[in-house]
Each structure stands twice: as structure tokens, then as C-alpha cells.
DRENGUVO-163397 format. One record per residue (C-alpha): residue in three letters; y, x, z. Coordinates in nm, 3 decimals. Example, Ala and Ser with C-alpha at 12.3 -4.5 7.8 and 13.67 -1.06 7.14 Angstrom:
REM DRENGUVO-163397
+-----+---------+---------+---------+
: res :   north :    east :      up :
+-----+---------+---------+---------+
: ALA :  -0.450 :   1.230 :   0.780 :
: SER :  -0.106 :   1.367 :   0.714 :
+-----+---------+---------+---------+
//
This chain:
REM DRENGUVO-163397
+-----+---------+---------+---------+
: res :   north :    east :      up :
+-----+---------+---------+---------+
: MET :  -0.486 :   1.779 :   1.777 :
: ASN :  -0.231 :   1.958 :   1.580 :
: LYS :   0.136 :   1.834 :   1.552 :
: ILE :   0.109 :   1.680 :   1.207 :
: ALA :  -0.179 :   1.478 :   1.278 :
: PHE :  -0.028 :   1.359 :   1.605 :
: LEU :   0.275 :   1.242 :   1.417 :
: LEU :   0.057 :   1.048 :   1.131 :
: MET :  -0.134 :   0.901 :   1.403 :
: SER :   0.201 :   0.782 :   1.578 :
: LEU :   0.348 :   0.661 :   1.242 :
: THR :   0.040 :   0.477 :   1.161 :
: SER :   0.008 :   0.319 :   1.496 :
: SER :   0.371 :   0.216 :   1.475 :
: LEU :   0.342 :   0.061 :   1.133 :
: LEU :   0.022 :  -0.147 :   1.246 :
: LEU :   0.193 :  -0.257 :   1.554 :
: GLY :   0.519 :  -0.362 :   1.326 :
: GLN :   0.292 :  -0.533 :   1.092 :
: THR :   0.146 :  -0.738 :   1.327 :
: THR :   0.496 :  -0.849 :   1.516 :
: PHE :   0.721 :  -0.896 :   1.215 :
: ASP :   0.677 :  -1.211 :   1.053 :
: ARG :   0.600 :  -1.205 :   0.654 :
: GLU :   0.817 :  -1.401 :   0.457 :
: VAL :   0.949 :  -1.432 :   0.106 :
: TYR :   1.284 :  -1.527 :  -0.045 :
: GLU :   1.278 :  -1.685 :  -0.410 :
: GLU :   1.556 :  -1.741 :  -0.610 :
: LYS :   1.550 :  -1.836 :  -0.986 :
: GLY :   1.203 :  -1.715 :  -1.058 :
: ARG :   1.266 :  -1.391 :  -0.869 :
: SER :   1.135 :  -1.322 :  -0.525 :
: LEU :   1.233 :  -1.057 :  -0.218 :
: PRO :   0.961 :  -1.003 :   0.025 :
: TYR :   1.082 :  -0.930 :   0.376 :
: ARG :   0.968 :  -0.892 :   0.719 :
: ILE :   1.137 :  -1.054 :   1.007 :
: LEU :   1.116 :  -1.015 :   1.396 :
: LEU :   1.264 :  -1.299 :   1.609 :
: PRO :   1.383 :  -1.238 :   1.951 :
: LYS :   1.147 :  -1.244 :   2.246 :
: ASP :   1.140 :  -1.601 :   2.395 :
: PHE :   1.311 :  -1.714 :   2.089 :
: GLU :   1.521 :  -2.024 :   2.128 :
: PRO :   1.643 :  -2.226 :   1.794 :
: THR :   1.953 :  -2.358 :   1.951 :
: LYS :   2.058 :  -2.018 :   2.098 :
: LYS :   2.291 :  -1.804 :   1.883 :
: TYR :   2.154 :  -1.449 :   1.803 :
: PRO :   2.318 :  -1.129 :   1.632 :
: LEU :   2.138 :  -1.040 :   1.283 :
: LEU :   2.044 :  -0.694 :   1.188 :
: VAL :   1.927 :  -0.628 :   0.798 :
: PHE :   1.754 :  -0.277 :   0.751 :
: LEU :   1.741 :  -0.140 :   0.406 :
: HIS :   1.439 :   0.083 :   0.348 :
: GLY :   1.447 :   0.428 :   0.144 :
: ALA :   1.292 :   0.494 :  -0.193 :
: GLY :   0.972 :   0.611 :  -0.062 :
: GLU :   0.890 :   0.268 :   0.085 :
: ARG :   0.956 :   0.039 :  -0.227 :
: GLY :   0.686 :  -0.179 :  -0.344 :
: SER :   0.557 :  -0.547 :  -0.310 :
: ASP :   0.337 :  -0.509 :  -0.047 :
: ASN :   0.547 :  -0.638 :   0.236 :
: ALA :   0.468 :  -0.373 :   0.443 :
: LEU :   0.610 :  -0.030 :   0.359 :
: GLN :   0.953 :  -0.102 :   0.449 :
: LEU :   0.822 :  -0.122 :   0.792 :
: THR :   0.747 :   0.265 :   0.791 :
: HIS :   1.081 :   0.423 :   0.921 :
: GLY :   1.269 :   0.232 :   1.205 :
: SER :   1.059 :  -0.080 :   1.265 :
: SER :   0.927 :   0.066 :   1.607 :
: LEU :   1.299 :   0.092 :   1.738 :
: PHE :   1.285 :  -0.277 :   1.775 :
: LEU :   0.946 :  -0.339 :   1.930 :
: THR :   1.008 :  -0.155 :   2.248 :
: PRO :   1.004 :  -0.362 :   2.577 :
: ALA :   1.345 :  -0.245 :   2.649 :
: PHE :   1.502 :  -0.357 :   2.314 :
: ARG :   1.328 :  -0.693 :   2.329 :
: GLU :   1.452 :  -0.750 :   2.702 :
: LYS :   1.808 :  -0.614 :   2.660 :
: GLN :   1.904 :  -0.694 :   2.269 :
: PRO :   1.771 :  -1.027 :   2.181 :
: ALA :   1.846 :  -1.011 :   1.797 :
: ILE :   1.700 :  -1.127 :   1.461 :
: VAL :   1.589 :  -0.825 :   1.256 :
: VAL :   1.507 :  -0.814 :   0.900 :
: PHE :   1.355 :  -0.568 :   0.671 :
: PRO :   1.354 :  -0.661 :   0.295 :
: GLN :   1.132 :  -0.454 :   0.060 :
: CYS :   1.297 :  -0.347 :  -0.300 :
: PRO :   1.020 :  -0.347 :  -0.579 :
: LYS :   0.914 :   0.002 :  -0.674 :
: GLU :   1.089 :   0.019 :  -1.013 :
: GLU :   1.409 :  -0.102 :  -0.875 :
: TYR :   1.693 :   0.052 :  -0.670 :
: TRP :   1.915 :  -0.089 :  -0.370 :
: ALA :   2.204 :   0.128 :  -0.503 :
: THR :   2.405 :   0.122 :  -0.843 :
: ILE :   2.329 :   0.483 :  -0.979 :
: VAL :   2.530 :   0.552 :  -1.319 :
: SER :   2.348 :   0.907 :  -1.393 :
: ARG :   2.166 :   1.182 :  -1.217 :
: GLU :   2.252 :   1.519 :  -1.291 :
: GLY :   1.982 :   1.718 :  -1.196 :
: PRO :   1.775 :   1.668 :  -0.883 :
: LYS :   2.030 :   1.695 :  -0.606 :
: ARG :   2.324 :   1.503 :  -0.760 :
: PHE :   2.399 :   1.127 :  -0.735 :
: VAL :   2.666 :   0.969 :  -0.986 :
: TYR :   2.759 :   0.628 :  -0.825 :
: SER :   2.928 :   0.347 :  -0.997 :
: GLU :   3.308 :   0.281 :  -0.911 :
: LYS :   3.253 :  -0.093 :  -0.905 :
: PRO :   2.888 :  -0.169 :  -0.791 :
: LYS :   2.872 :  -0.546 :  -0.851 :
: ASP :   2.591 :  -0.605 :  -1.065 :
: ASN :   2.284 :  -0.504 :  -0.882 :
: PRO :   2.001 :  -0.794 :  -0.897 :
: GLN :   1.823 :  -0.655 :  -0.572 :
: LEU :   2.136 :  -0.687 :  -0.367 :
: ASP :   2.178 :  -1.048 :  -0.539 :
: LEU :   1.875 :  -1.116 :  -0.392 :
: VAL :   1.948 :  -0.972 :  -0.033 :
: GLU :   2.277 :  -1.171 :  -0.027 :
: GLY :   2.054 :  -1.523 :  -0.103 :
: MET :   1.824 :  -1.402 :   0.190 :
: LEU :   2.101 :  -1.367 :   0.393 :
: ARG :   2.248 :  -1.699 :   0.310 :
: SER :   1.899 :  -1.851 :   0.369 :
: LEU :   1.898 :  -1.694 :   0.712 :
: LYS :   2.200 :  -1.840 :   0.822 :
: LYS :   2.051 :  -2.173 :   0.746 :
: LYS :   1.742 :  -2.147 :   0.887 :
: TYR :   1.851 :  -1.976 :   1.218 :
: HIS :   2.174 :  -1.965 :   1.450 :
: ILE :   2.327 :  -1.651 :   1.387 :
: ASP :   2.618 :  -1.521 :   1.514 :
: LYS :   2.873 :  -1.459 :   1.268 :
: LYS :   3.056 :  -1.212 :   1.477 :
: ARG :   2.758 :  -0.988 :   1.488 :
: ILE :   2.570 :  -0.944 :   1.176 :
: TYR :   2.482 :  -0.559 :   1.125 :
: LEU :   2.372 :  -0.380 :   0.796 :
: GLY :   2.218 :  -0.014 :   0.789 :
: GLY :   1.986 :   0.191 :   0.610 :
: LEU :   1.836 :   0.534 :   0.517 :
: SER :   1.838 :   0.721 :   0.209 :
: MET :   1.858 :   0.465 :  -0.076 :
: GLY :   1.898 :   0.188 :   0.193 :
: ALA :   2.212 :   0.394 :   0.296 :
: MET :   2.354 :   0.394 :  -0.048 :
: GLY :   2.257 :   0.009 :  -0.067 :
: THR :   2.454 :  -0.025 :   0.254 :
: PHE :   2.794 :   0.100 :   0.114 :
: GLU :   2.752 :  -0.125 :  -0.225 :
: LEU :   2.662 :  -0.451 :   0.004 :
: VAL :   2.936 :  -0.398 :   0.211 :
: TYR :   3.165 :  -0.332 :  -0.062 :
: ARG :   3.006 :  -0.664 :  -0.227 :
: ASN :   3.081 :  -0.853 :   0.108 :
: PRO :   3.372 :  -0.678 :   0.279 :
: ARG :   3.431 :  -0.909 :   0.546 :
: LYS :   3.073 :  -1.009 :   0.660 :
: PHE :   2.930 :  -0.745 :   0.875 :
: ALA :   3.065 :  -0.595 :   1.209 :
: ALA :   2.920 :  -0.239 :   1.188 :
: ALA :   2.706 :  -0.055 :   0.943 :
: PHE :   2.514 :   0.244 :   0.953 :
: ALA :   2.408 :   0.504 :   0.690 :
: ILE :   2.151 :   0.775 :   0.709 :
: CYS :   2.149 :   1.044 :   0.480 :
: GLY :   2.279 :   0.821 :   0.197 :
: GLY :   2.619 :   0.850 :  -0.023 :
: ALA :   2.838 :   0.615 :  -0.256 :
: ASN :   3.153 :   0.638 :  -0.499 :
: PRO :   3.448 :   0.705 :  -0.270 :
: LYS :   3.653 :   0.512 :  -0.475 :
: ILE :   3.497 :   0.186 :  -0.312 :
: ALA :   3.616 :   0.289 :   0.026 :
: ARG :   3.916 :   0.040 :   0.063 :
: LYS :   3.672 :  -0.260 :   0.054 :
: LEU :   3.419 :  -0.055 :   0.350 :
: ARG :   3.716 :  -0.005 :   0.591 :
: ARG :   3.646 :  -0.329 :   0.799 :
: PRO :   3.324 :  -0.252 :   0.971 :
: VAL :   3.271 :   0.006 :   1.235 :
: TRP :   3.082 :   0.282 :   1.084 :
: ARG :   2.796 :   0.529 :   1.186 :
: ILE :   2.715 :   0.797 :   0.944 :
: ASP :   2.415 :   1.067 :   0.989 :
: HIS :   2.324 :   1.326 :   0.750 :
: GLY :   2.097 :   1.655 :   0.786 :
: GLU :   2.319 :   1.960 :   0.687 :
: ALA :   2.004 :   2.109 :   0.474 :
: ASP :   1.923 :   1.786 :   0.337 :
: GLN :   1.765 :   1.913 :  -0.012 :
: VAL :   1.713 :   1.547 :  -0.154 :
: VAL :   2.062 :   1.376 :  -0.100 :
: PRO :   2.330 :   1.639 :  -0.027 :
: ILE :   2.524 :   1.615 :   0.305 :
: VAL :   2.841 :   1.631 :   0.093 :
: LEU :   2.800 :   1.277 :  -0.042 :
: SER :   2.817 :   1.150 :   0.309 :
: GLU :   3.121 :   1.393 :   0.398 :
: ASN :   3.291 :   1.256 :   0.090 :
: MET :   3.250 :   0.892 :   0.205 :
: VAL :   3.355 :   0.990 :   0.571 :
: THR :   3.693 :   1.132 :   0.449 :
: ALA :   3.755 :   0.848 :   0.225 :
: LEU :   3.691 :   0.587 :   0.498 :
: GLU :   3.905 :   0.746 :   0.725 :
: GLU :   4.172 :   0.786 :   0.470 :
: LYS :   4.141 :   0.401 :   0.464 :
: LYS :   4.181 :   0.389 :   0.856 :
: ALA :   3.816 :   0.303 :   0.885 :
: LYS :   3.642 :   0.360 :   1.216 :
: VAL :   3.376 :   0.612 :   1.169 :
: LEU :   3.133 :   0.786 :   1.373 :
: PHE :   2.984 :   1.088 :   1.170 :
: ASN :   2.715 :   1.293 :   1.288 :
: ARG :   2.585 :   1.608 :   1.136 :
: TYR :   2.216 :   1.798 :   1.223 :
: PRO :   2.224 :   2.148 :   1.164 :
: GLY :   1.915 :   2.258 :   1.008 :
: VAL :   1.763 :   1.928 :   0.934 :
: ASN :   1.629 :   1.809 :   0.577 :
: HIS :   1.630 :   1.479 :   0.455 :
: ASN :   1.437 :   1.302 :   0.768 :
: SER :   1.775 :   1.295 :   0.953 :
: TRP :   1.681 :   0.941 :   1.046 :
: GLU :   1.427 :   1.085 :   1.315 :
: ASN :   1.744 :   1.226 :   1.473 :
: VAL :   1.890 :   0.905 :   1.478 :
: PHE :   1.637 :   0.693 :   1.576 :
: ALA :   1.579 :   0.932 :   1.875 :
: ASP :   1.938 :   0.900 :   2.004 :
: PRO :   1.939 :   0.656 :   2.275 :
: SER :   2.311 :   0.572 :   2.190 :
: PHE :   2.212 :   0.435 :   1.850 :
: LEU :   2.113 :   0.086 :   1.933 :
: PRO :   2.357 :  -0.010 :   2.226 :
: TRP :   2.639 :   0.136 :   2.016 :
: LEU :   2.550 :  -0.077 :   1.723 :
: PHE :   2.472 :  -0.394 :   1.915 :
: ALA :   2.797 :  -0.380 :   2.113 :
: GLN :   3.003 :  -0.410 :   1.800 :
: SER :   3.160 :  -0.760 :   1.697 :
: LYS :   3.424 :  -0.871 :   1.480 :
+-----+---------+---------+---------+
//
């Protein structure tokens, strides 16, 4: 079996496992809906307080099947080690095919993104915020340990959602994403991990570099990882890093 076939088989296997383990849910608000998948901790206890992680997928996983969003990252939370050592509520919402997690003002060519300076008007993030409110009502969530992160389009949405909710998250991670550096002042409270491949041909690494510089100027705590020779799939490097999840779940407000 060649390497590509093996990777495809592994990806399919992980996706199928996620689809049988993450429960299907739909958040509805004012005639609009947001499909999402949720993983409760092993041996879940309704009266016990748990951390919450919201994971925003990339543009390739948009749709309405409430499944594709599990393609990248969901298998991380299904390992016996995670289930035993890091009991948490993990949520993967899904963005519709024609929508976007981030507010892009314009695209100047295939490699450049121009972001809004005041990204407040995003219907999809409105729904994510509503989903968060509903989860907080339904489950006993540790308000000091709410985490947010995503890859590519989801990383862009992560910056914006923190901007809209500057005091909500203990930590955030953004993999091969970007945002308008002018919003950095409202992003300084969470601890950040930002990762990007130096050879990214889809979302240039300069977009992450600009955000790291802006965040550090605002005295934010930022861990920045660059991957030489890595294209847009830098999430593979992040997910293979054994320190990633322990670092994330160690953060608290």
C-alpha cells in the first residue's frame, strides 16, 4: 500500500470513528440553524464541571451534512489518553458551504486576504455565540477553562470570535490563519498558540507573523511555531505535537 492510500484510509477511518462518537446536534435561532457535533467526557457526570473546547474547521469542510467538520482534528479527542487525562466537552460546529467564519473585505489575488478592522457583523459567528450560550445552560461548564481554536478559515474565525468576546476564552489557537492586526488590542487576554507553514501557498505565513507582532505589542502571551517547507497542511504538525493538548488544557483564566 502506498503512502497516499494509507493516509486516505487512516483519514476515512478517523472520520468514521468521529461520526460514531461525536453526537449530532443542531442549534436553532430565529429561523437559522447551526449543525454541530459534540463529544462529552468519558463517564460524563451532569453535576461535574468540565472545560469546553470549540473547534472551527477550514473552508474545505463547509456544508450541511454535520459530518465533514470532523475531518481534521476530531481524532485527537478520541484517544484513550485524552479521554482519561483530559475530560472535556469538545464541539465542532459546521459552517454552510456559501458562508465563512471570518469577515473578508476583499481578496487581492489568490494569496492575499483583506480583513475587516471591526469584524462585528458575521451571521455565522452570531450562531456560534448562540450555541455557546445554549451549551452553558445545558452543561456545567468551567467558565475559567473555555477554549477556542481552528485551522485556516477556522483560525481566521478564531481571531474574530475572540475579538467579539475578549473576556470569554482562557486560550486560543490559530493554525495557518490570519486577521487584521488592528484588532489585536481586544485579543490580548487569552493565551495564544499560533502555527503556520513557511511554504503555505494558500494562506501566506505573513498573515500569522503580522498577528504575532501585533499581539506581542499588546503584551499578549503568544507561542508561535513556524514549520520550514510545510505548505497549508501545518495542522498535521500541530496535531502530531504531543505538547499541544496538554498546553491547551493547562490554561485557565
